[in-house]
C-alpha positions in Angstrom: 46.0 -46.9 -26.7 49.3 -48.5 -25.9 48.8 -51.4 -28.3 48.0 -48.9 -31.1 51.1 -46.9 -30.3 53.3 -50.0 -30.3 51.7 -51.1 -33.6 52.4 -47.7 -35.1 56.0 -47.8 -33.9 56.5 -51.3 -35.3 55.2 -50.3 -38.8 57.3 -47.1 -38.7 60.3 -49.0 -37.6 60.0 -51.5 -40.5 59.6 -48.7 -43.0 62.6 -46.8 -41.7 64.6 -50.0 -41.6 64.0 -50.6 -45.3 65.2 -47.0 -46.1 68.2 -47.4 -43.8 69.2 -50.7 -45.6 68.8 -48.9 -49.0 71.1 -46.1 -47.7 73.8 -48.5 -46.3 73.8 -50.5 -49.5 74.4 -47.2 -51.3 77.3 -46.5 -48.9 78.7 -49.9 -49.7 78.4 -49.2 -53.4 80.2 -45.9 -53.0 83.0 -47.6 -51.1 83.3 -50.2 -53.9 83.4 -47.5 -56.6 86.0 -45.6 -54.5 88.2 -48.7 -54.3 88.0 -49.3 -58.1 88.8 -45.7 -58.9 91.9 -45.8 -56.6 93.1 -49.0 -58.2 92.6 -47.5 -61.7 94.5 -44.4 -60.7 97.4 -46.5 -59.2 97.7 -48.5 -62.4 97.5 -45.5 -64.6 100.0 -43.6 -62.5 102.7 -46.2 -62.0 102.4 -48.3 -65.2 101.5 -45.7 -67.8 102.9 -42.5 -66.0 99.5 -40.8 -66.6 97.6 -40.2 -63.3 93.9 -39.5 -63.4 93.5 -35.9 -62.4 89.9 -36.0 -61.2 90.4 -38.8 -58.7 91.3 -36.7 -55.7 88.4 -34.2 -55.9 85.9 -36.9 -56.7 86.8 -39.1 -53.7 87.5 -36.3 -51.2 84.6 -34.0 -52.0 81.9 -36.4 -53.1 82.4 -40.1 -52.5 83.8 -40.0 -49.0 81.1 -37.6 -47.8 78.3 -39.8 -49.1 80.0 -42.9 -47.7 79.9 -41.3 -44.3 76.4 -39.8 -44.2 74.6 -42.7 -45.9 75.6 -45.1 -43.1 74.8 -42.8 -40.1 71.3 -43.9 -39.4 72.0 -47.6 -39.8 75.0 -47.3 -37.5 72.7 -45.8 -34.8 70.2 -48.5 -35.4 72.8 -51.2 -34.7 74.0 -49.4 -31.6 77.5 -48.9 -33.0 78.0 -45.2 -32.2 80.3 -44.4 -29.3 78.3 -44.3 -26.1 79.1 -44.1 -22.3 76.8 -46.7 -20.8 78.5 -48.1 -17.7 75.8 -46.5 -15.4 73.1 -48.5 -17.2 74.2 -51.7 -15.5 72.8 -50.5 -12.1 69.5 -49.2 -13.4 66.2 -51.0 -13.9 64.7 -51.0 -17.4 62.3 -48.1 -16.6 65.1 -45.9 -15.2 67.5 -46.8 -18.0 64.8 -45.9 -20.5 64.2 -42.6 -18.8 68.0 -41.8 -18.8 68.4 -42.7 -22.4 65.3 -40.7 -23.4 66.6 -37.6 -21.7 69.9 -38.1 -23.4 68.3 -38.3 -26.8 66.3 -35.1 -26.4 69.3 -32.7 -26.8 70.4 -34.8 -29.8 67.0 -34.4 -31.3 67.3 -30.6 -31.1 70.9 -30.5 -32.3 70.4 -32.8 -35.3 67.1 -31.0 -36.1 69.1 -27.7 -36.4 71.8 -29.4 -38.5 69.1 -30.8 -40.8 67.4 -27.4 -41.2 70.8 -25.7 -41.9 71.8 -28.5 -44.3 68.6 -28.2 -46.3 68.9 -24.4 -46.4 72.5 -24.6 -47.6 71.8 -27.2 -50.3 68.9 -25.2 -51.6 70.9 -21.9 -51.7 73.7 -23.7 -53.6 71.2 -25.2 -56.1 69.5 -21.8 -56.7 72.7 -19.9 -57.0 74.3 -22.6 -59.3 77.4 -22.7 -57.1 80.2 -24.7 -58.6 83.4 -26.2 -57.0 86.5 -24.8 -58.8 88.4 -28.0 -59.4 89.0 -30.4 -62.3 85.5 -31.7 -62.2 83.6 -28.4 -61.9 80.5 -30.1 -60.5 77.7 -28.2 -58.6 78.3 -27.9 -54.8 74.8 -28.9 -54.0 75.6 -32.5 -55.0 78.0 -32.7 -52.1 75.7 -30.8 -49.6 72.8 -33.1 -50.4 74.4 -35.9 -48.5 74.0 -34.1 -45.2 70.2 -33.7 -45.2 69.8 -37.3 -46.5 72.0 -38.8 -43.8 71.0 -36.6 -40.9 67.3 -36.8 -41.9 67.3 -40.6 -41.7 69.1 -40.5 -38.3 66.7 -37.9 -37.0 63.8 -40.2 -37.8 65.6 -43.1 -36.0 66.0 -40.9 -33.0 62.3 -39.9 -33.0 61.3 -43.6 -33.2 63.8 -44.5 -30.5 62.4 -41.8 -28.2 58.9 -43.2 -28.8 60.1 -46.8 -28.0 61.8 -45.6 -24.8 58.6 -43.8 -23.7 56.6 -47.0 -24.2 59.2 -49.1 -22.4 59.0 -46.7 -19.4 55.3 -47.5 -19.1 55.5 -51.2 -19.9 59.0 -52.7 -19.5 57.8 -55.9 -21.2 56.6 -54.2 -24.4 58.4 -55.4 -27.5 59.5 -52.2 -29.3 62.7 -53.6 -30.8 61.7 -52.7 -34.3 61.1 -49.0 -33.4 64.1 -48.8 -31.1 66.3 -50.2 -33.9 68.7 -52.5 -32.2 69.1 -55.9 -33.9 68.2 -59.0 -31.9 71.7 -60.4 -32.1 72.9 -57.5 -30.1 70.3 -57.9 -27.4 71.7 -58.5 -24.0 70.5 -59.4 -20.5 67.7 -57.2 -19.2 69.6 -55.9 -16.2 73.2 -56.8 -16.8 73.5 -55.3 -20.3 73.5 -51.9 -21.7 70.8 -51.9 -24.3 67.1 -52.5 -24.5 66.3 -56.2 -25.0 65.3 -57.5 -28.4 62.8 -60.2 -29.1 65.2 -63.0 -28.4 66.1 -61.6 -25.0 62.5 -61.0 -24.1 61.5 -64.6 -25.0 64.4 -66.0 -22.9 63.3 -63.9 -19.9 59.7 -65.1 -20.3 60.9 -68.8 -20.5 63.0 -68.3 -17.4 60.1 -66.8 -15.5 57.8 -69.7 -16.6 60.2 -72.3 -15.2 60.4 -70.6 -11.8 58.3 -72.3 -9.1 
């Protein structure tokens, strides 16, 4: 049963990872487009005395929003969100997994509510044909769509991470890195660090144990 669950978590983790990479590449593309638009506006404003009127609403109401939400889940996967983790240094892997799992449960409920409200808002704006009154005049649902995309991906990452933590509570040596989401390069020592060990850290621990008399 445990092996089947670990296998499912691994496959799900790989699938979500591919989607997260797609989203973060989209965020990078949006950032590049934003930079090019700003450069074009500066050149047009100061060299030709003809500013581009739609630059501000496009960047502030569309591009910046997508840039933020598209990178949310990948940021969580890499463990780069702000977290208070000093207490983890004195906990075993089982207790640390339990504490982290309990911390993610409220997040699951809150982000689930945000996702539901975001989908509802986006649908209402689409049905009502709401439009932002600016120089662009684009539909408002285009902006709101970024929220369910970003929050939805992060919610899936939280669900997989909770599953990985549950497995790690039962078997501390189980390799659930792909489901948990933290990259191997960020893996730290099993008890001295603050995150679950990746494949590299697990292999080092096994090698050290094998060398012990």
